[in-house]
LOVEX-318284 format. One record per residue: chain; residue number from 1; x, y, z negated of N, C-alpha, C in turn; residue in three letters. Coordinates in steps of 0.001 Angstrom, whole numbers. Example, Ala and Ser with C-alpha at 12.3 -4.5 7.8 and 13.67 -1.06 7.14 Angstrom:
// LOVEX-318284
  unit  pos   n.east  n.north     n.up  ca.east  ca.north    ca.up   c.east  c.north     c.up  code
     A    1    13190    -5690    -7800    12300     -4500    -7800    13200    -3300    -7800   ALA
     A    2    12850    -2250    -7080    13670     -1060    -7140    12900       30    -7870   SER
END
This chain:
// LOVEX-318284
  unit  pos   n.east  n.north     n.up  ca.east  ca.north    ca.up   c.east  c.north     c.up  code
     A    1   108978   106041  -104083   109684    106558  -102727   110186   105527  -102096   MET
     A    2   110469   104277  -102696   111154    103151  -102126   110139   102293  -101200   ARG
     A    3   110142   102331   -99702   108774    101432   -99213   109268    99893   -99275   PRO
     A    4   108219    99246   -99126   108550     97948   -98409   109157    97664   -97017   SER
     A    5   110068    96794   -97118   110762     96340   -95815   110528    94815   -95491   LYS
     A    6   110254    94796   -94101   109720     93477   -93771   110665    92665   -92612   VAL
     A    7   111238    91904   -92765   112031     91144   -91776   111356    90253   -91091   ILE
     A    8   111420    90102   -89973   110842     89019   -88837   111833    88063   -88586   TYR
     A    9   111792    87028   -88825   113056     86038   -88755   112093    84471   -88098   ASP
     A   10   111439    84973   -86565   110987     84010   -86058   111590    83234   -84767   ARG
     A   11   112771    83635   -84295   113403     83139   -83321   113448    81660   -83643   ALA
     A   12   113182    80884   -82805   113402     79448   -82772   112248    78775   -83711   GLY
     A   13   111537    79471   -84333   110210     78945   -85044   109256    78187   -84256   SER
     A   14   108570    77248   -84645   107590     76591   -84181   106617    77464   -83127   SER
     A   15   105909    78290   -83730   105150     79256   -82906   105809    79687   -81736   ILE
     A   16   106959    80205   -81927   107645     80597   -80833   108002    80133   -79862   ALA
     A   17   107887    78643   -79905   108823     77852   -79178   107667    76751   -78667   GLU
     A   18   106138    76998   -79190   105182     76169   -78625   104860    76056   -77305   ALA
     A   19   104331    75061   -76728   103991     75081   -75483   102425    74605   -75263   ASP
     A   20   101823    75123   -74277   100553     75014   -73881    99915    73366   -74297   PRO
     A   21   100676    72327   -73930   100356     71188   -74091   100376    70639   -75610   CYS
     A   22   100853    71518   -76351   100645     71528   -78000    99320    71686   -78595   ASP
     A   23    98293    72267   -77622    97047     72586   -78189    95896    72273   -77230   PHE
     A   24    94781    71767   -77559    93651     71635   -76991    92881    72599   -77301   ASP
     A   25    92756    74042   -76607    92192     75122   -77231    90685    74954   -76944   PHE
     A   26    90066    73958   -75923    88789     73804   -75905    88174    72895   -77137   ASP
     A   27    88932    72024   -77540    88504     71365   -78603    88537    72015   -79732   LYS
     A   28    89480    72779   -80008    89662     73798   -81111    88427    74920   -81312   ILE
     A   29    88109    75406   -80129    87102     76416   -79864    85543    75588   -80137   MET
     A   30    85478    74443   -79982    84042     73707   -79725    83589    74080   -81006   GLU
     A   31    82227    74690   -81379    81402     74736   -82471    82024    75847   -83158   GLY
     A   32    83374    76793   -82707    83536     77872   -83626    82765    79134   -83455   ALA
     A   33    82331    80103   -84412    81866     81119   -84270    82652    82439   -84126   ASP
     A   34    84022    82457   -84389    84830     83586   -84308    86280    82985   -84386   TRP
     A   35    86956    83786   -83211    88616     83492   -83259    89225    84984   -83367   PHE
     A   36    90084    84960   -84185    90784     86249   -84732    92378    85913   -84163   HIS
     A   37    92850    87138   -83822    94436     86843   -83329    94951    87981   -83816   TRP
     A   38    96289    88229   -83965    96917     89393   -84087    97941    90003   -83326   SER
     A   39    98172    90996   -82855    99257     91421   -82052   100743    91352   -82391   GLY
     A   40   100786    90383   -83510   102255     90037   -83896   102336    88868   -83205   ILE
     A   41   101452    87861   -82873   101663     86714   -82183   102209    86716   -80903   THR
     A   42   101589    87531   -79939   102235     87529   -78650   103693    88370   -78744   PRO
     A   43   103908    89018   -79741   105189     89734   -79795   106315    88860   -80204   ALA
     A   44   105985    87934   -80712   107121     86703   -81225   107836    86578   -79994   ILE
     A   45   107264    85820   -78921   107914     85248   -77611   106995    85302   -76420   SER
     A   46   107262    85356   -75187   106524     85007   -74074   105816    84007   -74005   ASP
     A   47   106401    82770   -74682   105341     81533   -74839   104509    81751   -75683   LYS
     A   48   104578    82441   -76815   103153     82731   -77822   102510    83649   -77159   ALA
     A   49   102928    84633   -76216   101937     85471   -75711   101055    84607   -74446   ALA
     A   50   101640    83727   -73938   100906     82998   -72922    99829    82135   -73965   GLU
     A   51   100166    81731   -75019    99245     80600   -75668    98138    81534   -76191   LEU
     A   52    98301    82720   -76777    97571     83821   -76856    96376    83705   -75673   THR
     A   53    96728    84226   -74706    95862     84404   -73504    95148    82992   -73622   LYS
     A   54    95613    81739   -73436    94852     80650   -73329    94010    80543   -74239   LEU
     A   55    94393    80740   -75663    93072     80745   -76630    92081    81359   -76367   ALA
     A   56    92434    83134   -76146    91287     83826   -75623    90501    83270   -74627   CYS
     A   57    91085    82677   -73426    90022     81982   -72377    89177    81155   -72952   GLU
     A   58    89676    80389   -73918    89135     79203   -74449    87883    79550   -75266   ALA
     A   59    88131    80623   -75974    87261     81583   -76765    86005    81669   -75929   ALA
     A   60    86441    82716   -74937    85334     82936   -74173    84456    82044   -73603   LYS
     A   61    85091    80860   -72939    84234     79652   -72128    83260    79092   -73155   ARG
     A   62    83772    79282   -74761    82843     78515   -75365    82068    79716   -76144   HIS
     A   63    81867    80641   -75899    81025     81733   -76429    81365    82296   -77829   GLY
     A   64    82737    82391   -78031    83057     82657   -79459    83469    84050   -79436   VAL
     A   65    82989    84679   -80680    83431     86191   -80667    84793    86267   -81035   THR
     A   66    85383    87154   -80233    87105     87242   -80465    87430    88368   -81134   VAL
     A   67    88039    88538   -81894    88735     89978   -82579    90404    89946   -82499   SER
     A   68    90720    91181   -82696    92063     91340   -82594    92518    92424   -83482   VAL
     A   69    93321    92472   -84428    94089     93304   -85122    95417    93633   -84245   ASP
     A   70    95609    94797   -83624    96514     95214   -82691    97853    95025   -83559   LEU
     A   71    97972    95601   -84712    99224     95108   -85483   100656    95476   -84418   ASN
     A   72   101029    96564   -84053   102285     96901   -83317   103374    96761   -84266   PHE
     A   73   104436    96074   -83847   105607     95877   -84613   106889    96117   -83990   ARG
     A   74   107409    97384   -84385   108341     97839   -83419   109667    97069   -83467   LYS
     A   75   109905    96063   -84650   110890     95298   -84692   110901    94008   -83755   LYS
     A   76   109799    93823   -83084   109424     92719   -82301   109477    92918   -80997   LEU
     A   77   108966    94335   -80560   108939     94627   -79075   108573    96143   -78957   TRP
     A   78   109008    96788   -77818   108870     97935   -77395   107230    98061   -77137   THR
     A   79   106990    99635   -77253   105685     99960   -76806   105120    99553   -75346   SER
     A   80   106259    99809   -74420   105948     99456   -73018   105596    97981   -72863   GLU
     A   81   106684    97215   -73603   106354     95649   -73420   105047    95308   -73969   LYS
     A   82   104599    95898   -75210   103589     95627   -75860   102236    95955   -74952   ALA
     A   83   102125    97093   -74380   101045     97475   -73343   101110    96721   -72294   GLN
     A   84   102199    96136   -71599   102054     95275   -70398   101404    93760   -70937   SER
     A   85   101506    93208   -72284   100776     92334   -72727    99498    92231   -73147   ILE
     A   86    99477    93464   -74087    98200     93659   -74953    97085    94206   -74194   MET
     A   87    97185    95056   -73188    96270     95712   -72445    95495    94757   -71483   LYS
     A   88    95926    93677   -70780    95275     92645   -70216    94591    91634   -71098   PRO
     A   89    95204    91567   -72316    94281     90822   -73052    92916    91387   -73668   LEU
     A   90    93029    92472   -73875    91520     93133   -74287    90314    92857   -73618   MET
     A   91    90636    92271   -72316    89147     91975   -71909    88607    90758   -72307   LYS
     A   92    89440    90041   -73308    88588     88868   -73814    88173    89105   -75093   TYR
     A   93    88147    90619   -75713    88200     90798   -77089    86885    91545   -77392   VAL
     A   94    86012    91114   -78425    84883     91963   -78780    84996    93059   -79800   ASP
     A   95    85764    92606   -80775    86044     93376   -81909    87380    93815   -82345   VAL
     A   96    87752    95351   -81838    89259     95627   -81698    89354    96588   -83032   CYS
     A   97    90526    95964   -84067    90978     96794   -85265    92074    97007   -84914   ILE
     A   98    92569    98383   -85320    93680     98912   -85525    93885    99944   -85997   GLY
     A   99    95028   100703   -86494    95307    102046   -86906    95633   102885   -85598   ASN
     A  100    95993   104242   -86067    96211    105035   -84948    97529   104867   -84225   GLU
     A  101    98700   104356   -84924    99905    103801   -84280    99622   102544   -83381   GLU
     A  102    98952   101622   -84033    98567    100574   -83160    97722   100844   -81705   ASP
     A  103    96726   101724   -81995    96204    102281   -80546    96988   102967   -79756   ALA
     A  104    97859   103658   -80083    98681    104339   -79318    99785   103664   -78542   GLN
     A  105   100560   102803   -79466   101761    102169   -79108   101225   100687   -77913   LEU
     A  106    99988   100020   -78511    99598     98770   -77828    98948    99309   -76718   CYS
     A  107    97715   100356   -76760    96836    100470   -75703    96905   102049   -75023   LEU
     A  108    97904   102850   -75615    98114    104233   -74929    97140   105125   -75210   GLY
     A  109    96392   104967   -76597    95647    106136   -77059    95890   106575   -78188   PHE
     A  110    95917   108020   -78209    96358    108774   -79379    95369   109677   -80109   LYS
     A  111    94987   109467   -81054    94003    110084   -82033    94404   111470   -82278   PRO
     A  112    93434   112264   -82477    93673    113982   -82594    93614   114075   -84184   ASP
     A  113    94661   113509   -84808    94743    113538   -86428    96029   113389   -86895   ALA
     A  114    96497   114284   -87637    97784    114312   -88565    97845   113608   -89422   ASP
     A  115    98226   112094   -89152    98185    110941   -90021    99141   110982   -90914   VAL
     A  116   100260   111597   -90355   101624    111643   -91197   101318   112515   -92313   GLU
     A  117   100852   113597   -91859   100549    114689   -92774    99402   114465   -93765   GLY
     A  118    98644   113384   -93832    97812    113066   -94763    96158   113389   -94339   GLY
     A  119    96317   113872   -92950    94799    114582   -92724    94443   113359   -91724   LYS
     A  120    93298   112323   -92361    92836    111520   -91482    91332   111925   -91222   THR
     A  121    90825   112964   -90987    89479    113322   -90532    89170   112463   -89631   ASP
     A  122    88005   111732   -89650    87315    110527   -88701    87111   111336   -87306   ALA
     A  123    86684   112657   -87317    86259    113380   -85922    87618   113163   -85042   GLU
     A  124    88986   113039   -85592    89902    112839   -84805    90194   111357   -83987   GLY
     A  125    89170   110585   -84414    89408    109327   -83749    88109   108931   -82857   TYR
     A  126    87175   109951   -82824    85701    109786   -82008    86165   109674   -80451   TYR
     A  127    87151   110617   -80021    87452    110567   -78723    88118   109236   -78125   GLY
     A  128    89158   108855   -78894    89810    107740   -78710    88920   106393   -78635   ILE
     A  129    88151   106433   -79697    87013    105122   -79865    86185   104883   -78639   PHE
     A  130    85832   106023   -78175    84956    106137   -77090    85892   105751   -75677   LYS
     A  131    87090   106440   -75477    87732    105806   -74611    88168   104381   -74432   GLY
     A  132    88393   104111   -75803    88676    102331   -75757    87364   101636   -75237   MET
     A  133    86356   102191   -75688    85071    101289   -75452    84807   101506   -73967   MET
     A  134    84991   102429   -73615    84713    102759   -72156    85794   101892   -71000   ASP
     A  135    86964   101925   -71686    87935    101127   -70580    87999    99670   -71063   GLU
     A  136    87981    99149   -72087    87926     97610   -72516    86600    96859   -72603   PHE
     A  137    85427    97811   -72863    84154     96996   -73207    84017    96486   -74531   GLY
     A  138    84538    96931   -75618    84503     96456   -76798    83072    96435   -77258   PHE
     A  139    82858    95426   -78300    81461     95634   -79147    81417    96641   -80238   LYS
     A  140    82772    96502   -80871    82956     97357   -81911    84663    97708   -81853   TYR
     A  141    84757    99160   -82282    86227     99439   -82329    86313    99944   -83790   VAL
     A  142    87265    99623   -84559    87627     99775   -86011    88798   100250   -86230   VAL
     A  143    89079   101009   -87134    90504    101640   -87664    90418   101836   -89079   SER
     A  144    91589   101488   -89757    91844    101998   -90963    92357   103125   -91038   THR
     A  145    92249   103973   -92048    92725    105565   -92025    93260   105429   -93681   LEU
     A  146    94672   105280   -93338    95448    105478   -94643    96183   106504   -94765   ARG
     A  147    96264   106984   -96147    96954    108269   -96317    98062   107697   -97305   GLU
     A  148    99290   107917   -96717   100505    107403   -97473   101148   108350   -98332   SER
     A  149   100812   108797   -99097   101024    109839  -100145   102409   109281  -101147   LEU
     A  150   102778   108163  -101179   103788    107581  -101482   103873   106213  -101404   SER
     A  151   105091   105356  -101914   104857    103842  -101847   103921   103445  -102784   ALA
     A  152   103565   104092  -103668   102646    103313  -104704   101332   104017  -105013   THR
     A  153   101144   105049  -104169    99923    105848  -103957    99190   106167  -102485   HIS
     A  154    98370   105363  -102329    97726    105753  -100834    96355   105901  -100845   ASN
     A  155    95810   106897  -100060    94331    106941  -100078    93786   105771   -98803   GLY
     A  156    92569   105534   -98749    92161    104144   -98070    90612   104362   -97600   TRP
     A  157    90385   104485   -96405    88935    104183   -95927    89030   103829   -94386   LYS
     A  158    88011   103725   -93957    87899    103167   -92589    86778   103694   -91532   ALA
     A  159    86897   103510   -90394    85818    103812   -89382    85578   102766   -88323   LEU
     A  160    84109   102788   -88190    83929    101627   -87064    82683   102342   -85966   ILE
     A  161    82903   101876   -84789    82051    102711   -83732    81380   101451   -83112   TYR
     A  162    80264   101443   -82654    79709    100308   -81874    79115   100700   -80639   ASP
     A  163    79574   101753   -80153    79156    102133   -78697    78008   103331   -79059   GLY
     A  164    77381   103336   -79820    76216    104213   -80117    76651   105248   -81452   LYS
     A  165    76931   104861   -82863    77057    105282   -83844    78435   105065   -84382   GLU
     A  166    78897   106079   -85070    79989    106269   -85831    79830   105857   -87316   PHE
     A  167    80538   105207   -88119    80245    105119   -89588    81440   105115   -90195   TYR
     A  168    81916   106087   -91047    83061    106094   -91954    82690   105703   -93482   GLN
     A  169    83380   104874   -94024    83442    104175   -95295    83650   105322   -96275   SER
     A  170    83622   104678   -97691    83777    105578   -98923    85406   105538   -98763   LYS
     A  171    85808   106469   -99472    87423    106730   -99661    88015   106301  -100837   HIS
     A  172    88920   105221  -100935    89351    104788  -102117    90860   105669  -102577   TYR
     A  173    91147   105880  -103638    92357    106522  -104221    93056   105362  -104912   ASP
     A  174    94037   104850  -104307    94545    103428  -104945    95981   103938  -105326   ILE
     A  175    95885   103869  -106705    97280    104146  -107426    97269   103395  -108899   MET
     A  176    98093   102741  -109267    99410    102130  -108425    99222   101105  -107674   PRO
     A  177    99628   101083  -106366    99915     99890  -105588   100968    98747  -105938   ILE
     A  178   100167    97349  -106124   101081     96402  -106531   101932    96059  -105702   ILE
     A  179   100917    95781  -104655   101677     95154  -103284   100803    95191  -102156   ASP
     A  180   101193    96165  -101177   100198     96584   -99912   100626    95679   -98726   ARG
     A  181   101526    94743   -98903   101792     93833   -97914   100488    93005   -97743   VAL
     A  182    99852    92416   -96610    98613     91760   -96378    97205    92829   -96711   GLY
     A  183    97323    93808   -96610    96307     94772   -96769    95445    95026   -95528   GLY
     A  184    96190    94939   -94439    95628     94809   -93218    94937    93480   -92986   GLY
     A  185    95496    92238   -93283    94951     91113   -93025    93675    90746   -94135   ASP
     A  186    93622    91506   -95075    92387     91504   -95955    91301    92230   -95624   SER
     A  187    91801    93305   -94732    90636     94053   -94325    89967    93345   -93081   PHE
     A  188    90755    92886   -92148    90266     91889   -91170    89463    90897   -91595   SER
     A  189    90027    90249   -92690    88999     89071   -93091    87645    89504   -93691   GLY
     A  190    87914    90613   -94542    86653     91151   -94948    85679    91708   -93742   GLY
     A  191    86025    92199   -92799    85318     92687   -91682    84678    91739   -91240   LEU
     A  192    85446    90477   -90592    84886     89426   -89931    83638    89012   -91053   ILE
     A  193    84115    88531   -92255    82960     88369   -93014    81686    89126   -93417   HIS
     A  194    82019    90337   -93127    80749     91232   -92960    80029    91350   -91877   GLY
     A  195    80641    91417   -90836    80006     91419   -89553    79257    90017   -89369   LEU
     A  196    79771    88832   -89823    79011     87749   -90023    77765    87522   -90911   LEU
     A  197    78072    88221   -91929    77061     88327   -92823    75816    89284   -92866   THR
     A  198    76545    90486   -92296    75487     91349   -91909    75622    91908   -90620   TYR
     A  199    75002    91274   -89938    75341     91559   -88245    74578    92830   -87979   PRO
     A  200    73276    93315   -88520    72781     94298   -88179    73032    95625   -88958   ASP
     A  201    74274    95332   -89932    74244     96613   -90625    75840    96632   -90679   ASN
     A  202    76247    97464   -89677    77908     97667   -89386    78374    98419   -90550   GLN
     A  203    77547    99361   -91291    78134    100068   -92634    78509    99214   -93499   GLY
     A  204    77556    98445   -93620    77832     97448   -95188    79192    96500   -94768   LYS
     A  205    79144    96109   -93432    80246     95072   -93301    81370    95959   -93492   ALA
     A  206    81420    97245   -92905    82873     97894   -93054    82843    98212   -94524   LEU
     A  207    82161    98439   -95240    82173     98788   -96912    82943    97588   -97558   GLU
     A  208    82468    96239   -97213    83171     95023   -97652    84312    94923   -97582   PHE
     A  209    84671    95403   -96220    86139     95306   -95897    86991    96054   -96085   ALA
     A  210    86658    97208   -96577    87391     98016   -97055    87645    98286   -98542   VAL
     A  211    86717    97459   -99043    86667     97175  -100637    87526    95949  -101054   ALA
     A  212    87531    95101   -99967    88167     94154  -100136    89866    94014   -99726   ALA
     A  213    90105    95017   -98970    91317     95461   -98655    91871    96370  -100159   SER
     A  214    91257    97506  -100536    91576     98115  -101663    91989    97023  -102918   ALA
     A  215    91154    96136  -103156    91369     95305  -104256    92724    94386  -104054   LEU
     A  216    93087    93922  -102744    94214     93389  -102242    95487    94157  -102781   LYS
     A  217    95360    95438  -102593    96306     96461  -103103    96937    96169  -104427   HIS
     A  218    96089    95637  -105293    96448     95263  -106791    96931    94108  -106975   THR
     A  219    97145    93198  -105962    97549     91628  -106154    98940    91283  -105441   ILE
     A  220    99800    91005  -106155   101146     90665  -105594   101071    89434  -104713   PRO
     A  221   102001    89564  -103446   101822     88393  -102686   100962    88957  -101432   GLY
     A  222   101078    87763  -100300   100465     88273   -99367    98846    88141   -99239   ASP
     A  223    98234    87256  -100249    96898     86671  -100184    95951    87669  -100897   PHE
     A  224    94788    87689  -100491    93758     88316  -101663    93153    87375  -102509   ASN
     A  225    93326    87202  -103762    93040     86286  -104493    91459    86798  -105376   MET
     A  226    90600    87442  -104403    89341     88050  -105255    88374    87433  -104564   VAL
     A  227    87031    87011  -105413    85887     86557  -104858    85122    87433  -104228   SER
     A  228    84237    87071  -103628    83280     87787  -102922    82330    88793  -103783   LYS
     A  229    82100    88029  -104878    81298     89012  -106008    81891    90272  -106295   GLU
     A  230    83389    90035  -106553    84030     91009  -107011    84436    92248  -105820   GLU
     A  231    84313    91864  -104507    84453     92749  -103605    83145    93414  -103481   VAL
     A  232    81863    92775  -103531    80401     93488  -103388    80254    94200  -104721   GLU
     A  233    80851    94138  -105780    80803     95106  -106844    81539    96327  -106670   ALA
     A  234    82536    96229  -105917    83470     97551  -105883    82899    98024  -104633   LEU
     A  235    82396    97395  -103747    81574     98074  -102447    80494    98784  -102938   ALA
     A  236    79989    98364  -103960    78489     98732  -104544    78584    99873  -105505   GLY
     A  237    80217   100272  -105742    79979    101455  -106556    80561   101056  -107934   GLY
     A  238    80867    99999  -108388    81644     99771  -109777    83214    99786  -109485   ASP
     A  239    83849   100824  -109646    85093    100859  -109803    85804   101234  -111196   ALA
     A  240    84967   100936  -112316    85295    101306  -113541    86610   100824  -114082   SER
     A  241    86836    99297  -113806    88193     98672  -113922    87972    98341  -115501   GLY
     A  242    86700    98236  -115936    86378     98012  -117346    86599    96368  -117494   ARG
     A  243    87525    96189  -118863    87733     94625  -118984    86548    93872  -119113   VAL
     A  244    86316    92630  -118521    85145     91737  -118553    85175    90731  -119324   GLN
     A  245    84337    90738  -120501    84542     89729  -121528    83375    88978  -121674   ARG
END
């Protein structure tokens, strides 16, 4: 029953106070394949929001794929402020990741789904995925669909859309959750790996991401301490949990 509570103590931190002169973004993006950023970064300060824009501009100049996890945080800013900053940044984004709350509060898109009631039928997301694709020109729109049955029991799956086809992942029943903090980051990391590894198979890429994140829920701390082979085994259907000797 007792949920995790996050405190954001970023005022005066280096990322909140950093200036454009602290980074050579063209040098940073040179030779890179992928640049990923989180909606938490521009929410930290106006200076961090400007740095995010400069980084995205440099990524585009160098032909780098850009992804974002919208990650709305009401403890850091309002929906109005978020939309004023986030919507202009979407023109740089190729892969947009976010759950139903993120899409609504950061971009103004609301799915036709009763997520709070645990009803996460993927069909409720089809309309907003198409709308987001039409407005911002994303290559992929991706959403995790979490059923919060309790603090230690969640349902977990995801949906991806490439402008032509929707793909819904398999569903995981995660109980007990050891630590769900970092679950979204492990999903994003898994998705980036999946899309780079299986560029012609968005379904396989999504299954890797969902399996990686499901495993993260079993690990204390922020980081997903599992191997690629463990993720591939779970994604391939091995959820027995048998002791490996």
